[in-house]
C-alpha positions as CSV (number, residue, x, y, z in Angstrom):
1,M,2.1,-12.7,14.9
2,R,3.1,-9.0,14.2
3,K,5.3,-7.3,16.4
4,K,4.1,-4.3,17.8
5,T,4.9,-1.6,15.2
6,K,5.2,2.2,16.7
7,E,5.9,4.3,13.3
8,L,5.7,4.0,9.8
9,R,9.2,2.8,9.1
10,D,9.0,0.1,11.2
11,L,6.7,-1.6,8.9
12,P,8.1,-3.7,6.2
13,N,8.7,-2.4,2.7
14,I,8.2,1.2,3.7
15,G,11.3,3.7,3.2
16,P,11.2,7.3,3.2
17,A,9.2,8.1,0.2
18,T,6.7,5.6,0.8
19,E,6.5,7.0,4.4
20,K,5.8,10.3,3.1
21,D,3.1,9.2,0.6
22,L,1.2,7.6,3.6
23,R,1.6,10.9,5.7
24,L,-0.2,12.3,2.8
25,L,-3.1,9.9,2.6
26,G,-3.2,11.0,6.4
27,I,-1.8,7.6,7.6
28,H,0.7,8.7,10.7
29,E,1.0,5.2,12.3
30,P,0.7,1.6,11.6
31,D,-2.9,1.2,13.1
32,D,-3.9,3.8,10.7
33,L,-3.6,1.1,7.7
34,A,-6.0,-1.6,9.4
35,G,-8.9,-2.1,7.2
36,R,-7.8,0.5,4.5
37,D,-8.5,-0.6,0.7
38,P,-4.9,-0.4,-0.9
39,V,-6.3,0.5,-4.5
40,A,-8.3,3.6,-2.7
41,M,-5.1,4.6,-1.5
42,Y,-3.5,4.3,-4.7
43,D,-6.1,6.3,-6.4
44,E,-6.2,8.8,-3.7
45,L,-2.3,9.2,-4.0
46,C,-2.6,9.4,-7.8
47,K,-5.3,12.5,-7.5
48,I,-3.3,14.4,-4.6
49,M,0.1,14.5,-6.3
50,G,-2.1,15.1,-9.8
51,Y,-0.2,12.2,-11.8
52,R,-0.4,8.4,-12.0
53,Q,2.1,6.9,-9.4
54,D,4.5,4.0,-10.6
55,P,2.4,0.8,-10.2
56,C,4.7,-0.5,-7.5
57,V,3.6,1.9,-5.3
58,L,0.0,0.0,-5.4
59,D,2.0,-3.3,-4.6
60,T,3.6,-1.7,-1.8
61,F,0.5,-0.4,-0.6
62,M,-1.0,-4.0,-0.8
63,A,2.0,-5.4,1.0
64,V,1.7,-3.4,3.9
65,V,-2.3,-3.3,4.4
66,D,-1.5,-7.1,4.1
67,Y,0.8,-6.9,6.6
68,V,-1.0,-5.0,9.1
69,K,-4.0,-7.6,8.5
70,T,-2.0,-10.8,8.8
71,G,1.1,-10.2,10.7
72,E,3.2,-11.8,7.6
73,S,5.9,-9.7,6.1
74,K,6.0,-10.1,2.2
75,P,8.3,-8.0,-0.3
76,W,6.2,-5.8,-1.9
77,W,6.9,-7.7,-5.5
78,V,5.1,-10.6,-4.1
79,F,1.8,-8.9,-4.7
80,T,2.7,-7.5,-8.5
81,A,1.0,-10.6,-10.0
82,E,-2.1,-10.0,-8.0
83,R,-2.0,-6.4,-9.1
84,K,-1.8,-7.1,-12.7
85,R,-4.6,-9.6,-12.8
86,M,-6.8,-7.4,-10.7
87,M,-6.1,-4.3,-13.2
88,S,-6.6,-6.6,-16.2
89,R,-10.1,-7.4,-14.8
90,E,-10.9,-3.6,-14.3
91,E,-9.9,-2.9,-18.2
92,G,-12.1,-5.8,-19.1
93,S,-15.0,-4.8,-17.5
94,R,-15.0,-1.3,-19.3
């Protein structure tokens, strides 16, 4: 069971830079992540910043949303292969 987290920095994989990114997205506490779509978050951040973010940002968003959903802490790089599969399917459908 996930421990009750009160601050964004209490979440696994969240350091100062990602905390800032989450706040730009209007996410100010861990419960704000419930039900969020990591890809939509990534796309929105890219739009706000005006340039494409490193894909590892998406991996981190996937990890933190998964943590809020499941309570299981996993390192962000566990999601890299899933992100690459997802992105290659999107490119193939164009």
